[in-house]
C-alpha positions as CSV (number, residue, x, y, z in Angstrom):
1,T,51.4,30.1,4.9
2,S,47.6,31.3,5.8
3,V,45.8,29.7,8.5
4,E,42.3,30.5,9.9
5,D,41.6,28.0,12.7
6,Q,43.2,24.9,14.2
7,A,42.2,22.6,11.6
8,T,44.0,24.7,8.9
9,A,46.9,25.2,11.2
10,D,47.1,21.3,11.6
11,A,47.0,20.8,7.8
12,R,49.2,23.7,6.6
13,I,52.0,24.3,9.0
14,P,53.6,21.0,8.8
15,H,54.1,21.6,4.9
16,L,55.4,25.1,5.9
17,L,57.9,23.7,8.1
18,A,59.1,20.9,5.7
19,T,59.8,23.7,3.1
20,P,63.2,25.3,2.8
21,A,63.0,28.9,3.6
22,A,64.9,31.6,5.1
23,V,61.8,32.8,7.3
24,R,58.6,30.6,7.9
25,F,55.8,32.6,9.1
26,V,52.1,32.0,9.6
27,S,49.7,34.6,8.6
28,A,46.6,34.0,11.0
29,E,44.1,36.0,8.7
30,P,41.4,36.1,8.6
31,L,41.5,34.5,12.1
32,L,38.1,32.7,12.5
33,G,38.9,30.4,15.3
34,A,41.3,29.7,18.1
35,V,44.8,28.3,17.2
36,D,47.0,26.6,19.6
37,L,50.6,26.4,18.1
38,T,51.8,24.5,20.8
39,T,49.8,21.4,19.8
40,V,49.9,21.5,16.0
41,A,49.3,18.1,14.7
42,M,52.7,17.2,13.0
43,N,51.6,14.1,10.9
44,T,51.8,13.0,7.3
45,P,48.8,11.4,5.5
46,D,50.3,7.9,6.1
47,E,50.3,8.8,10.1
48,A,46.8,10.4,10.3
49,D,45.7,8.0,12.7
50,D,48.1,8.7,15.3
51,P,49.2,12.4,14.9
52,C,52.3,13.7,16.9
53,R,51.3,17.1,18.6
54,E,54.1,19.5,18.6
55,N,54.9,23.1,19.6
56,V,55.9,24.8,16.3
57,L,57.1,27.9,18.0
58,R,60.2,26.1,19.3
59,P,62.6,24.0,17.3
60,H,62.1,20.3,17.9
61,E,63.5,16.9,16.6
62,G,63.6,17.0,13.0
63,W,61.7,20.3,12.5
64,P,62.5,24.0,12.6
65,A,60.6,26.4,14.5
66,L,58.2,29.3,13.1
67,D,59.9,32.6,12.8
68,W,56.9,35.2,12.6
69,I,53.1,35.1,13.5
70,I,50.8,37.6,11.8
71,V,47.3,38.0,12.9
72,G,44.4,39.9,11.6
73,G,40.6,39.8,11.4
74,E,38.3,39.8,8.2
75,S,37.3,42.8,6.4
76,G,34.9,43.5,3.7
77,A,31.2,42.8,2.9
78,G,30.0,39.9,5.2
79,A,33.2,40.0,7.4
80,R,33.0,37.7,10.5
81,P,34.2,38.7,13.8
82,M,37.5,37.6,15.3
83,H,37.4,37.0,19.0
84,P,39.7,39.1,21.2
85,D,40.8,35.9,23.1
86,W,42.0,34.3,19.8
87,A,44.4,37.1,19.0
88,R,45.5,37.4,22.6
89,S,46.4,33.7,22.8
90,L,48.4,33.8,19.7
91,R,50.2,37.0,21.1
92,D,50.9,35.1,24.4
93,Q,52.1,32.0,22.8
94,C,54.6,34.1,20.8
95,Q,55.8,36.1,23.8
96,A,56.4,32.9,25.8
97,A,58.4,31.3,22.9
98,G,60.1,34.5,21.9
99,V,58.7,34.4,18.4
100,P,57.7,37.9,16.7
101,F,54.2,38.8,16.7
102,F,52.6,41.2,14.4
103,F,48.8,42.3,14.9
104,K,47.8,43.7,11.5
105,Q,44.2,44.6,12.0
106,W,40.8,43.8,13.8
107,G,39.0,43.6,10.7
108,A,35.7,45.0,10.1
109,W,34.7,44.2,13.9
110,A,35.9,46.1,16.9
111,A,36.0,44.8,20.5
112,I,34.0,47.2,22.5
113,K,34.2,47.7,26.2
114,D,31.4,46.0,28.1
115,D,29.9,48.6,30.5
116,G,27.2,46.3,31.5
117,G,24.8,47.7,29.2
118,S,22.5,46.0,27.0
119,W,24.0,44.5,23.8
120,I,22.2,42.7,21.1
121,D,23.2,39.0,21.1
122,E,24.2,39.2,17.4
123,W,27.0,41.5,18.5
124,R,28.5,39.2,21.2
125,V,31.1,36.9,19.9
126,R,31.6,33.6,21.9
127,A,35.1,31.8,22.1
128,D,33.7,29.3,19.5
129,G,32.9,31.9,17.0
130,T,29.1,31.8,17.5
131,M,27.0,34.7,18.7
132,G,25.2,34.8,22.0
133,A,24.5,36.7,25.1
134,D,27.5,35.1,26.9
135,G,30.2,36.2,24.3
136,A,32.6,39.3,24.0
137,P,30.9,42.6,23.1
138,M,31.9,43.5,19.5
139,Q,30.6,45.9,17.0
140,P,30.9,46.0,13.0
141,V,32.5,49.4,12.6
142,G,34.6,49.0,9.4
143,K,38.3,48.2,9.1
144,S,39.6,51.8,9.5
145,A,37.5,52.5,12.7
146,A,38.4,49.0,14.2
147,G,42.1,49.8,13.9
148,R,45.0,47.7,15.0
149,L,45.4,48.1,18.8
150,L,45.2,44.9,20.9
151,D,45.0,45.5,24.5
152,G,45.9,49.2,24.1
153,R,49.0,49.0,22.0
154,T,50.3,48.0,18.6
155,W,52.3,44.9,18.1
156,D,54.7,45.3,15.3
157,D,57.4,42.7,15.9
158,M,59.5,41.6,13.1
159,P,61.5,38.5,12.4
160,G,65.3,38.7,12.6
161,G,65.8,39.6,16.1
162,S,67.0,37.1,18.8
163,R,64.7,34.7,20.5
């Protein structure tokens, strides 16, 4: 299933886990906000007032775990940036749980090393997705130029290995 942020993760992942499947994976693309897979709201519509928060990267009572997480940014005209910490957080959550992580692409925006120089606020992405002087320096460079390195390496994990 596709998720873009925590709200879509909370809404869609419980349906995915309830579906019989050989491999259950989340495609977090375009990733437009932070997602914490260790606190997904596992509720049904009749339990909406009191959701149970679960770590969907590990099997738990009555639910299987997710088998694979794919992360990618948005590309094309009008693409919005993906904050580097959103991708790092999902990678770190997967590593902690032994779940394969695949970083597909940055999208149209690239994380740029902040050399302390002057950046226009419109190219600094805050952790909440808004733009401002206190955000991470990013630049719209196009999908090909942005590439798919996350913290200096590719992440091509695939499901099927041991956890």
